[in-house]
C-alpha positions as CSV (number, residue, x, y, z in Angstrom):
1,M,16.7,-25.6,9.2
2,K,18.6,-22.5,9.0
3,E,18.2,-19.6,11.8
4,I,17.3,-16.5,10.3
5,I,18.1,-13.0,11.2
6,I,15.3,-10.3,10.4
7,F,16.2,-7.0,9.0
8,G,14.1,-4.5,10.7
9,T,13.5,-3.5,14.7
10,G,10.3,-1.9,13.5
11,E,6.5,-2.4,14.4
12,I,6.8,-5.2,11.7
13,G,9.9,-6.4,11.9
14,Q,9.0,-7.4,15.6
15,L,5.8,-8.7,14.1
16,A,7.6,-10.6,12.1
17,Y,9.7,-12.1,15.1
18,Y,6.5,-13.1,17.0
19,Y,4.8,-14.9,13.5
20,F,8.2,-16.7,13.0
21,T,9.0,-17.7,16.5
22,H,5.2,-18.9,17.1
23,D,4.3,-20.1,13.5
24,S,7.0,-21.4,11.7
25,P,9.9,-23.8,11.7
26,Y,12.7,-21.2,11.4
27,Q,14.7,-20.1,14.7
28,V,15.5,-16.1,14.6
29,A,18.7,-15.5,15.5
30,A,18.9,-11.6,15.7
31,F,18.2,-8.7,14.2
32,T,19.5,-6.4,11.9
33,A,19.3,-2.7,10.5
34,D,21.1,0.0,9.1
35,S,24.1,1.4,12.2
36,E,21.9,5.2,11.8
37,F,19.0,3.7,12.3
38,I,20.3,1.5,15.9
39,Q,18.6,2.9,19.3
40,E,19.5,-0.5,20.9
41,Q,22.2,-3.4,20.8
42,T,19.0,-5.9,21.6
43,L,15.6,-6.2,20.9
44,M,13.4,-9.4,21.9
45,G,16.6,-10.3,23.8
46,L,18.3,-11.2,20.6
47,P,21.2,-9.2,19.7
48,V,20.9,-6.1,17.0
49,T,23.9,-6.0,14.4
50,P,24.5,-3.6,12.0
51,F,23.8,-4.1,8.1
52,E,27.2,-2.6,7.3
53,N,28.9,-5.6,8.9
54,I,26.7,-8.1,9.3
55,I,28.0,-11.0,7.2
56,D,31.0,-11.3,10.1
57,T,28.7,-12.4,12.8
58,Y,25.7,-14.2,10.8
59,P,27.5,-15.5,7.4
60,P,25.1,-16.1,4.7
61,E,26.8,-19.8,4.6
62,Y,25.1,-20.6,7.9
63,F,21.9,-17.8,8.5
64,D,18.8,-16.7,5.9
65,M,17.3,-13.4,6.6
66,F,13.7,-11.7,6.1
67,V,13.6,-8.3,5.5
68,A,10.9,-6.5,7.9
69,L,10.1,-3.3,6.1
70,S,6.8,-0.9,5.5
71,Y,5.8,0.1,2.2
72,R,6.9,3.2,2.9
73,K,7.6,5.4,-0.6
74,M,5.8,2.3,-2.4
75,N,7.6,-0.3,-1.1
76,S,10.2,0.6,-2.7
77,I,12.3,0.6,0.6
78,R,11.9,-2.7,1.5
79,A,12.7,-3.6,-3.0
80,E,16.1,-2.1,-1.7
81,K,17.1,-3.7,1.4
82,Y,15.6,-7.3,-0.6
83,N,17.8,-6.7,-3.3
84,A,21.0,-5.3,-0.8
85,A,20.4,-8.9,1.6
86,K,20.5,-10.9,-2.2
87,T,23.8,-8.8,-2.6
88,K,25.3,-9.9,0.4
89,G,24.9,-13.7,-0.6
90,Y,21.5,-14.4,2.1
91,K,18.8,-16.5,1.2
92,L,15.5,-15.1,1.7
93,V,12.7,-16.8,3.3
94,S,8.8,-16.4,3.5
95,Y,6.3,-16.9,6.0
96,V,3.0,-18.1,5.3
97,C,0.2,-18.2,8.4
98,S,-1.4,-21.9,8.7
99,K,-4.4,-20.2,10.0
100,S,-5.0,-19.5,6.2
101,V,-6.9,-21.6,3.3
102,L,-4.5,-22.5,0.5
103,W,-4.1,-24.9,-2.3
104,D,-1.0,-26.6,-2.9
105,D,-0.4,-25.2,-6.1
106,L,0.1,-21.6,-4.5
107,A,3.7,-20.4,-6.3
108,I,5.0,-18.0,-3.8
109,G,8.3,-16.3,-4.2
110,D,11.0,-15.2,-1.4
111,N,10.5,-13.0,1.5
112,C,7.1,-12.9,1.5
113,L,4.8,-12.4,5.1
114,I,1.4,-13.7,4.2
115,L,-0.5,-13.6,8.0
116,E,-3.1,-15.3,8.6
117,N,-7.4,-15.9,7.9
118,Q,-6.8,-15.6,3.6
119,T,-8.9,-18.0,1.1
120,I,-6.1,-18.6,-1.8
121,Q,-8.3,-20.5,-4.2
122,P,-6.0,-22.6,-7.3
123,T,-3.1,-21.4,-9.4
124,V,-2.8,-18.3,-7.5
125,R,0.9,-16.8,-8.0
126,I,2.7,-14.6,-6.0
127,G,5.8,-12.8,-6.9
128,S,9.1,-12.2,-4.7
129,N,9.2,-9.6,-1.3
130,V,5.0,-9.0,-1.1
131,M,3.1,-8.8,2.3
132,I,-0.3,-9.7,2.4
133,W,-1.9,-8.9,6.0
134,S,-4.8,-11.4,7.4
135,G,-8.6,-11.9,5.9
136,N,-8.3,-11.8,1.8
137,H,-9.7,-13.3,-0.4
138,L,-7.5,-13.9,-3.4
139,G,-9.3,-15.5,-6.3
140,H,-8.2,-18.2,-8.9
141,G,-5.8,-17.5,-11.6
142,S,-4.7,-14.3,-9.9
143,T,-1.1,-12.5,-9.7
144,I,0.6,-10.5,-7.1
145,N,3.6,-8.9,-8.5
146,D,6.7,-8.1,-6.8
147,H,7.2,-5.6,-4.0
148,T,3.5,-5.3,-3.4
149,Y,1.2,-4.7,-0.1
150,I,-2.0,-5.7,0.0
151,S,-3.9,-4.8,3.1
152,S,-6.4,-6.6,5.6
153,H,-10.0,-7.4,3.9
154,V,-9.3,-7.1,0.6
155,C,-11.3,-9.0,-2.3
156,I,-9.3,-10.0,-5.7
157,S,-11.8,-11.5,-8.0
158,G,-10.4,-14.1,-10.5
159,H,-7.3,-13.5,-12.6
160,V,-6.7,-10.7,-12.0
161,E,-3.3,-9.4,-12.4
162,I,-1.8,-6.6,-9.8
163,G,1.6,-5.1,-10.9
164,T,5.0,-4.8,-9.1
165,N,5.6,-1.7,-5.8
166,C,1.9,-1.3,-5.4
167,F,-0.3,-0.9,-2.2
168,V,-3.8,-1.9,-1.9
169,G,-6.0,-1.1,0.9
170,V,-8.3,-2.2,3.9
171,N,-11.5,-2.7,1.9
172,A,-10.8,-2.5,-1.2
173,A,-12.0,-4.5,-4.2
174,I,-11.2,-5.5,-7.9
175,K,-13.2,-7.1,-10.0
176,D,-12.3,-10.3,-12.2
177,F,-9.6,-10.3,-15.3
178,V,-8.9,-6.4,-14.2
179,R,-4.4,-5.9,-14.7
180,I,-3.0,-3.0,-12.5
181,G,-0.2,-1.5,-13.5
182,N,3.1,-0.7,-11.5
183,G,3.3,2.0,-8.7
184,V,-0.5,1.4,-8.4
185,F,-2.4,2.9,-5.1
186,V,-5.7,1.7,-4.4
187,S,-6.9,3.5,-1.9
188,M,-8.9,2.0,1.4
189,G,-12.4,0.8,-0.1
190,A,-11.7,1.6,-3.6
191,L,-13.4,-0.5,-6.2
192,V,-11.8,-1.5,-9.6
193,T,-13.8,-2.5,-12.1
194,K,-11.2,-1.6,-14.8
195,D,-7.6,-2.1,-16.0
196,I,-5.5,0.6,-14.0
197,E,-2.2,2.2,-16.1
198,D,1.2,2.5,-14.1
199,G,1.1,4.4,-11.5
200,A,-2.0,6.2,-11.0
201,V,-4.5,6.4,-7.9
202,V,-7.6,4.8,-7.4
203,L,-10.3,6.5,-5.0
204,G,-13.4,5.7,-3.2
205,S,-17.1,3.0,-3.9
206,R,-17.1,4.5,-7.7
207,G,-13.6,4.0,-8.2
208,T,-12.3,7.1,-9.7
209,I,-8.8,7.2,-11.4
210,L,-6.4,9.3,-11.1
211,P,-3.4,9.7,-13.7
212,S,-0.1,9.4,-12.6
213,D,0.7,12.6,-13.4
214,S,-2.1,14.9,-12.1
215,E,-1.4,16.3,-8.8
216,T,-4.0,15.4,-6.0
217,A,-2.4,11.7,-7.6
218,T,1.3,13.1,-6.5
219,S,0.5,14.9,-3.3
220,M,-1.4,11.5,-2.3
221,K,1.4,9.3,-2.4
222,R,3.3,11.8,-0.8
223,M,1.3,11.9,1.7
224,Y,0.4,8.4,2.5
225,F,4.2,6.7,1.7
226,G,6.4,9.6,1.9
227,M,7.3,9.8,-1.9
C-alpha cells in the first residue's frame, strides 16, 4: 500500500489525516496545498509541500493522494483540485469508516470521504469525490453522483438519484424514487418529495423550491457557498 499525500491544510485536511491514520491501511506522508495558501512548513508533524512542485518530492509512482477540501462554491473547488491531481498522475484514494453498516455490493468512486454511522443499503452507487458526513441513511438502489456533499443525519430513501455538485444539508429527507438534478442546494431540514431541476434550492419542511434563475436562490448560494 502506497503512502498518501493529503491536499488541504484546513479543518477537513486535518480531519482526513485523523481518519486515515486511525482507521485505514494508509499512512499519511505529507500535506500539500497551493503555495499561496501555505502558512506553515509543517502540519501534524509532517511536511507541507506546494502543490505546484509536489511531483518533485512525492512522485505519483510512489505516492497516492486524497483531496480534502470543503463544499465551497458548490464543491467546484474540490472538483478542480481533484482533476488537477489526476492530471499530475496521482491515484486518488477513498476512505469509508469501519464504524458504518454497508454491503459488499457498494460501488464507490475515488476520492470519497464517508464518515461513521452510515446505514448504506444494498445496490447503492456513489460516484467520485463525494463527501458524506456522519449518521446518514442511504436507501437501496440510490445513486449519488460526483462532487456532491451530504451533511449529517440525512435520510435518502430508496432509488433516489442525486446529481453532481449538489449539497444536502443536515436533517434533510428525500422521498423514494426522486431525482435531484445537478448543482442543487437542499437546505437544512428540507423535505424533498418530487424531482428537482438543475440549480434549484429546496427549503424547509414544506419543500419550497426556488428555481435556479431566482434572485433568492442566487443570493442563498452566494451566502452559503461563496458563489
